[in-house]
DRENDO-1510 file (C-alpha; in Angstrom, 1 decimal, always signed):
<recs>
REC; n; res; u; v; w
REC; 1; MET; -1.8; +14.6; +19.1 .
REC; 2; LYS; -4.5; +17.2; +19.0 .
REC; 3; LYS; -8.0; +16.4; +19.1 .
REC; 4; LEU; -9.4; +15.6; +15.8 .
REC; 5; SER; -12.3; +17.5; +13.9 .
REC; 6; LYS; -14.6; +15.8; +12.6 .
REC; 7; GLU; -13.6; +16.3; +8.8 .
REC; 8; GLU; -9.9; +15.4; +9.9 .
REC; 9; GLN; -11.6; +12.0; +11.4 .
REC; 10; ALA; -13.6; +11.2; +8.2 .
REC; 11; PRO; -12.4; +13.3; +5.3 .
REC; 12; LEU; -13.7; +10.7; +2.7 .
REC; 13; PRO; -17.4; +10.5; +2.2 .
REC; 14; SER; -17.3; +6.5; +2.4 .
REC; 15; LEU; -14.0; +4.1; +2.8 .
REC; 16; GLU; -15.0; +2.7; -0.9 .
REC; 17; VAL; -13.7; +6.2; -2.2 .
REC; 18; TRP; -10.0; +5.4; -1.2 .
REC; 19; GLU; -10.8; +2.1; -3.0 .
REC; 20; ASP; -12.1; +3.8; -6.4 .
REC; 21; ASP; -9.0; +6.2; -6.3 .
REC; 22; VAL; -6.4; +3.3; -6.1 .
REC; 23; LEU; -8.8; +1.9; -9.4 .
REC; 24; GLU; -8.0; +5.0; -11.0 .
REC; 25; ARG; -4.2; +5.1; -10.4 .
REC; 26; TYR; -3.9; +1.1; -11.4 .
REC; 27; PRO; -6.8; +0.7; -13.5 .
REC; 28; GLU; -7.7; -2.5; -14.8 .
REC; 29; PRO; -6.3; -2.9; -18.3 .
REC; 30; ALA; -9.1; -4.1; -20.4 .
REC; 31; LYS; -11.7; -1.6; -18.8 .
REC; 32; GLY; -9.4; +1.5; -18.6 .
REC; 33; LYS; -9.8; +4.8; -16.4 .
REC; 34; ALA; -13.1; +6.0; -17.7 .
REC; 35; ALA; -15.6; +3.3; -16.4 .
REC; 36; PHE; -14.8; +4.0; -12.8 .
REC; 37; ARG; -15.5; +7.6; -11.3 .
REC; 38; THR; -12.3; +10.5; -11.5 .
REC; 39; TYR; -11.8; +13.0; -9.3 .
REC; 40; ASP; -10.9; +16.4; -11.0 .
REC; 41; LYS; -8.0; +17.4; -8.3 .
REC; 42; ALA; -8.5; +20.8; -8.9 .
REC; 43; THR; -11.7; +21.1; -7.3 .
REC; 44; ASP; -12.4; +17.8; -5.7 .
REC; 45; ASN; -11.1; +17.5; -2.0 .
REC; 46; PRO; -11.7; +14.0; -0.6 .
REC; 47; ILE; -8.5; +12.0; -1.9 .
REC; 48; ARG; -6.2; +15.2; -1.4 .
REC; 49; GLU; -7.4; +16.2; +2.0 .
REC; 50; PHE; -7.2; +12.0; +3.0 .
REC; 51; TYR; -3.7; +11.9; +1.9 .
REC; 52; ARG; -2.6; +15.1; +3.4 .
REC; 53; LEU; -3.9; +13.7; +6.7 .
REC; 54; ASN; -2.3; +10.2; +6.2 .
REC; 55; HIS; +0.6; +11.6; +5.3 .
REC; 56; THR; +1.0; +13.7; +8.0 .
REC; 57; TYR; -0.1; +11.6; +11.1 .
REC; 58; GLN; +1.1; +8.5; +10.4 .
REC; 59; THR; +4.3; +8.9; +12.3 .
REC; 60; TYR; +6.5; +5.8; +13.5 .
REC; 61; ASP; +5.2; +6.7; +16.9 .
REC; 62; ASN; +1.6; +6.7; +15.6 .
REC; 63; VAL; +2.4; +3.3; +14.7 .
REC; 64; LEU; +3.3; +2.1; +17.9 .
REC; 65; ALA; +1.0; +3.9; +19.5 .
REC; 66; LYS; -1.4; +1.6; +17.8 .
REC; 67; LYS; +0.2; -1.8; +17.8 .
REC; 68; ALA; -0.1; -1.1; +22.0 .
REC; 69; LYS; -3.5; -0.3; +22.1 .
REC; 70; TYR; -5.0; -3.0; +19.2 .
REC; 71; LEU; -3.0; -5.5; +19.4 .
REC; 72; LYS; -4.0; -6.7; +22.7 .
REC; 73; PHE; -7.4; -8.1; +20.6 .
REC; 74; GLU; -9.4; -6.9; +23.7 .
REC; 75; GLN; -12.1; -4.2; +21.3 .
REC; 76; MET; -15.0; -7.2; +21.3 .
REC; 77; GLU; -15.3; -10.7; +20.2 .
REC; 78; MET; -17.7; -12.5; +18.0 .
REC; 79; PRO; -17.7; -15.1; +15.6 .
REC; 80; TRP; -16.4; -14.5; +12.3 .
REC; 81; TRP; -19.7; -14.4; +10.4 .
REC; 82; SER; -20.8; -12.1; +12.9 .
REC; 83; ALA; -17.7; -10.3; +12.5 .
REC; 84; MET; -18.0; -10.2; +8.4 .
REC; 85; GLU; -21.9; -8.8; +9.3 .
REC; 86; TYR; -20.8; -6.2; +11.5 .
REC; 87; LEU; -18.3; -4.8; +9.3 .
REC; 88; ASN; -21.6; -4.0; +7.2 .
REC; 89; THR; -22.6; -1.4; +9.4 .
REC; 90; LEU; -19.5; +0.9; +7.6 .
REC; 91; ILE; -22.2; +0.4; +4.2 .
REC; 92; ASP; -22.2; +3.8; +2.8 .
REC; 93; ASP; -24.8; +5.2; -0.4 .
REC; 94; SER; -22.4; +7.5; -1.6 .
REC; 95; ASP; -20.5; +5.0; -4.2 .
REC; 96; PRO; -22.1; +4.9; -7.6 .
REC; 97; ASP; -20.0; +2.5; -8.8 .
REC; 98; THR; -21.8; -0.2; -6.9 .
REC; 99; SER; -24.6; -0.8; -4.3 .
REC; 100; LEU; -23.0; -3.6; -2.9 .
REC; 101; ASP; -21.9; -4.0; +1.1 .
REC; 102; GLN; -18.9; -5.0; +2.3 .
REC; 103; LEU; -19.9; -8.3; +2.8 .
REC; 104; GLN; -20.9; -8.7; -0.7 .
REC; 105; HIS; -17.6; -7.1; -1.7 .
REC; 106; LEU; -15.6; -9.7; -0.1 .
REC; 107; LEU; -17.6; -12.1; -1.2 .
REC; 108; GLN; -17.1; -11.5; -5.1 .
REC; 109; THR; -13.1; -11.4; -4.0 .
REC; 110; ALA; -13.5; -14.5; -2.9 .
REC; 111; GLU; -15.4; -15.9; -5.4 .
REC; 112; ALA; -13.0; -14.6; -8.1 .
REC; 113; ILE; -10.2; -16.6; -6.6 .
REC; 114; ARG; -12.8; -20.1; -6.3 .
REC; 115; ALA; -13.8; -19.4; -10.0 .
REC; 116; ASP; -10.2; -20.0; -11.1 .
REC; 117; GLY; -9.1; -22.9; -9.0 .
REC; 118; HIS; -6.9; -21.6; -6.7 .
REC; 119; PRO; -6.3; -23.3; -3.2 .
REC; 120; ASP; -8.7; -22.9; +0.0 .
REC; 121; TRP; -6.6; -20.7; +2.0 .
REC; 122; PHE; -6.1; -18.3; -0.7 .
REC; 123; VAL; -9.6; -17.9; -1.4 .
REC; 124; LEU; -10.5; -17.5; +2.3 .
REC; 125; THR; -7.7; -15.0; +2.6 .
REC; 126; GLY; -9.6; -13.0; -0.2 .
REC; 127; PHE; -13.2; -13.4; +2.4 .
REC; 128; ILE; -11.4; -12.0; +5.3 .
REC; 129; HIS; -8.6; -9.4; +4.0 .
REC; 130; ASP; -10.5; -6.2; +4.6 .
REC; 131; LEU; -12.1; -7.2; +8.1 .
REC; 132; GLY; -9.8; -4.9; +9.4 .
REC; 133; LYS; -11.7; -1.9; +8.3 .
REC; 134; VAL; -13.4; -2.2; +11.4 .
REC; 135; LEU; -10.6; -0.3; +13.2 .
REC; 136; CYS; -13.4; +2.4; +11.8 .
REC; 137; LEU; -15.9; +1.2; +14.5 .
REC; 138; PHE; -13.6; +1.4; +17.1 .
REC; 139; GLY; -13.4; +4.9; +17.1 .
REC; 140; GLU; -10.2; +5.3; +14.5 .
REC; 141; PRO; -9.7; +7.6; +11.8 .
REC; 142; GLN; -10.0; +7.0; +8.2 .
REC; 143; TRP; -6.6; +7.8; +7.3 .
REC; 144; ASN; -5.5; +5.2; +10.1 .
REC; 145; VAL; -7.6; +2.7; +8.6 .
REC; 146; VAL; -7.2; +2.8; +4.8 .
REC; 147; GLY; -4.7; +4.5; +2.2 .
REC; 148; ASP; -1.5; +3.2; +0.6 .
REC; 149; SER; +0.5; +1.4; +3.3 .
REC; 150; PHE; +4.6; +2.1; +3.3 .
REC; 151; PRO; +6.9; +1.8; +6.3 .
REC; 152; VAL; +7.5; +4.0; +9.2 .
REC; 153; GLY; +10.9; +5.0; +10.1 .
REC; 154; CYS; +12.8; +5.8; +7.3 .
REC; 155; GLN; +13.0; +8.2; +4.3 .
REC; 156; PHE; +9.1; +8.5; +2.8 .
REC; 157; SER; +9.7; +7.6; -0.9 .
REC; 158; ASP; +8.4; +10.1; -3.6 .
REC; 159; LYS; +6.8; +7.0; -5.2 .
REC; 160; ILE; +4.2; +7.4; -2.8 .
REC; 161; VAL; +0.8; +8.8; -3.9 .
REC; 162; PHE; +1.1; +13.0; -2.9 .
REC; 163; PRO; +4.4; +12.4; -1.8 .
REC; 164; GLU; +4.6; +16.2; -1.1 .
REC; 165; PHE; +2.1; +16.3; +1.9 .
REC; 166; PHE; +5.4; +14.2; +4.1 .
REC; 167; ASP; +6.5; +17.6; +4.4 .
REC; 168; GLU; +4.4; +17.9; +7.4 .
REC; 169; ASN; +5.0; +14.6; +8.9 .
REC; 170; PRO; +7.6; +15.3; +11.8 .
REC; 171; ASP; +9.3; +11.9; +11.3 .
REC; 172; SER; +10.8; +13.9; +7.8 .
REC; 173; LYS; +12.6; +16.2; +9.5 .
REC; 174; ASP; +13.5; +14.0; +12.6 .
REC; 175; GLU; +17.3; +13.0; +11.6 .
REC; 176; ARG; +16.1; +9.2; +13.2 .
REC; 177; PHE; +14.0; +8.4; +10.3 .
REC; 178; ASN; +14.2; +10.9; +7.2 .
REC; 179; THR; +17.4; +8.9; +5.5 .
REC; 180; ARG; +17.1; +6.4; +3.3 .
REC; 181; LEU; +17.3; +3.1; +5.8 .
REC; 182; GLY; +16.6; +5.3; +8.8 .
REC; 183; VAL; +15.9; +2.7; +11.7 .
REC; 184; TYR; +16.7; -0.1; +9.7 .
REC; 185; THR; +19.7; -2.0; +8.1 .
REC; 186; GLU; +20.2; -2.5; +4.3 .
REC; 187; ASN; +17.8; -5.5; +3.0 .
REC; 188; CYS; +16.9; -6.2; +6.7 .
REC; 189; GLY; +13.7; -7.7; +5.9 .
REC; 190; LEU; +10.3; -6.5; +6.0 .
REC; 191; ASP; +9.6; -8.4; +9.2 .
REC; 192; HIS; +12.0; -6.5; +10.9 .
REC; 193; VAL; +10.0; -2.9; +9.8 .
REC; 194; HIS; +7.3; -1.0; +10.7 .
REC; 195; MET; +4.5; +0.0; +8.1 .
REC; 196; SER; +2.1; +2.6; +8.6 .
REC; 197; TRP; -1.2; +1.7; +10.9 .
REC; 198; GLY; -4.3; +0.6; +9.0 .
REC; 199; HIS; -6.3; -2.3; +8.4 .
REC; 200; ASP; -3.7; -4.7; +6.7 .
REC; 201; GLU; -1.2; -4.6; +9.3 .
REC; 202; TYR; -4.3; -4.8; +12.0 .
REC; 203; MET; -5.5; -7.7; +10.0 .
REC; 204; TYR; -2.1; -9.6; +9.4 .
REC; 205; HIS; -1.6; -9.4; +13.4 .
REC; 206; LEU; -5.3; -11.0; +14.0 .
REC; 207; THR; -4.6; -14.1; +11.6 .
REC; 208; LYS; -0.6; -14.4; +11.4 .
REC; 209; ASP; -0.7; -17.6; +13.8 .
REC; 210; TYR; -3.8; -19.5; +11.3 .
REC; 211; LEU; -3.0; -18.7; +7.6 .
REC; 212; PRO; +0.0; -19.8; +5.7 .
REC; 213; GLU; +2.9; -17.5; +5.1 .
REC; 214; GLU; +1.5; -16.9; +1.5 .
REC; 215; ALA; -2.1; -15.7; +2.8 .
REC; 216; LEU; +0.0; -13.1; +5.2 .
REC; 217; TYR; +1.6; -11.1; +2.7 .
REC; 218; MET; -0.8; -11.3; +0.9 .
REC; 219; ILE; -2.7; -9.8; +3.7 .
REC; 220; ARG; -0.1; -7.5; +5.5 .
REC; 221; TYR; +1.0; -5.9; +1.8 .
REC; 222; HIS; -1.9; -5.5; -0.3 .
REC; 223; SER; -1.8; -1.9; +0.2 .
REC; 224; PHE; +1.5; -1.4; -0.4 .
REC; 225; TYR; +1.7; -0.1; -3.9 .
REC; 226; SER; +5.1; +1.7; -4.3 .
REC; 227; GLN; +6.8; -1.9; -3.3 .
REC; 228; HIS; +4.8; -3.9; -5.6 .
REC; 229; ARG; +4.1; -1.3; -8.4 .
REC; 230; GLU; +7.3; +0.8; -8.3 .
REC; 231; ASN; +9.9; -0.9; -6.0 .
REC; 232; ALA; +10.1; +1.5; -3.9 .
REC; 233; TYR; +11.6; +0.1; -0.7 .
REC; 234; ASP; +13.7; -2.8; -2.6 .
REC; 235; HIS; +16.5; -1.8; +0.1 .
REC; 236; LEU; +14.6; -3.4; +2.8 .
REC; 237; LEU; +13.6; -6.1; +1.1 .
REC; 238; ASN; +15.5; -9.6; +1.7 .
REC; 239; ALA; +15.3; -12.5; -0.8 .
REC; 240; HIS; +12.3; -14.0; +1.3 .
REC; 241; ASP; +10.2; -11.0; +0.8 .
REC; 242; HIS; +10.9; -10.8; -2.7 .
REC; 243; GLU; +9.8; -14.4; -3.3 .
REC; 244; MET; +6.9; -13.9; -0.8 .
REC; 245; PHE; +6.0; -11.3; -3.1 .
REC; 246; LYS; +5.6; -13.0; -6.2 .
REC; 247; TRP; +1.6; -14.1; -3.8 .
REC; 248; VAL; +1.0; -10.4; -3.5 .
REC; 249; ASP; +1.0; -10.2; -7.4 .
REC; 250; LYS; -1.5; -12.7; -7.3 .
REC; 251; PHE; -3.9; -11.7; -4.9 .
REC; 252; ASN; -4.1; -7.7; -6.2 .
REC; 253; PRO; -6.2; -8.3; -9.2 .
REC; 254; TYR; -8.4; -9.9; -7.5 .
REC; 255; ASP; -8.7; -7.3; -4.8 .
REC; 256; LEU; -9.0; -4.5; -7.4 .
REC; 257; TYR; -11.0; -5.7; -10.0 .
REC; 258; SER; -13.5; -8.3; -9.2 .
REC; 259; LYS; -15.8; -5.0; -8.0 .
REC; 260; SER; -19.5; -6.2; -9.8 .
REC; 261; PRO; -22.7; -4.7; -9.4 .
REC; 262; LYS; -24.2; -8.3; -9.5 .
REC; 263; ALA; -24.8; -9.1; -5.6 .
REC; 264; PRO; -23.4; -12.4; -4.4 .
REC; 265; VAL; -26.5; -15.0; -3.1 .
REC; 266; LEU; -25.6; -15.3; +0.9 .
REC; 267; SER; -27.5; -17.8; +1.5 .
REC; 268; GLU; -26.3; -20.0; -0.9 .
REC; 269; LEU; -22.6; -19.3; +0.0 .
REC; 270; LYS; -22.7; -19.2; +3.7 .
REC; 271; PRO; -22.3; -22.5; +4.7 .
REC; 272; TYR; -19.0; -23.0; +2.2 .
REC; 273; TYR; -17.4; -20.0; +4.2 .
REC; 274; GLU; -18.6; -20.9; +7.6 .
REC; 275; GLU; -16.9; -24.4; +6.5 .
REC; 276; LEU; -13.6; -23.0; +5.5 .
REC; 277; ILE; -13.7; -21.0; +8.4 .
REC; 278; ALA; -13.7; -23.5; +10.7 .
REC; 279; LYS; -10.9; -25.2; +8.6 .
REC; 280; TYR; -8.4; -22.3; +9.3 .
REC; 281; LEU; -9.6; -20.2; +12.4 .
REC; 282; PRO; -10.8; -20.2; +16.0 .
REC; 283; PRO; -14.0; -20.1; +16.2 .
REC; 284; THR; -14.6; -16.7; +17.2 .
REC; 285; VAL; -12.2; -13.5; +16.3 .
REC; 286; LYS; -11.2; -11.0; +18.8 .
REC; 287; PHE; -10.7; -7.5; +17.7 .
</recs>
């Protein structure tokens, strides 16, 4: 891949801009679209440019290369709570919807899950599900960290946001990858499918030895909107995937709609979450 310019590394003013765009596409029914920041697609470029880069460079080879690099987990090691605080270096003041930092966003998600009486592993999933965004702090461009996730190695669905930008992706012209099934077989199951690289996939691999399978589906596929909103890849899912996606559906309202201007009280919540981390996860996280 060519050397990326600063603008190609970070077309969005902050990662929250992508999340706000998801909210615009899938607004909370009771709130509607008008309450969140919207973008005039004729004059605004960050989201369109982000997806142009994402759809151009998220190739099968890119995914394999990033897995080879990051799934060795040799970037750094630290306690989990310290890792959550490290994520806060991604704070950006450009998001007008809230002034909360990454840790507070995750606590809001987890606390909403907790308030509804879900199992503690579900609460923990809400707390850590976006920790993979630390990839930005390791030098990865935004389009390799966030964005709607989708399979690579087969034809790109027209149900993915801005599908026209896949025309510049070399895989769309590669006969190995540009058919309905590509390198896969009918209903092979998502465990045999390579997803686009990003914080979801990275966090799945980081936690797959420790959390229940339901939690792992939530983490790995919470940005796979073309499937859990449009059923665009039913031909790759098997019966077990369909059953487990019920948990993704349970998780996503908390991920999308728990953002609030009210800040959690960290000093009050930290003991509970440290105890929860200790119950399910090792003392340190290896990135």
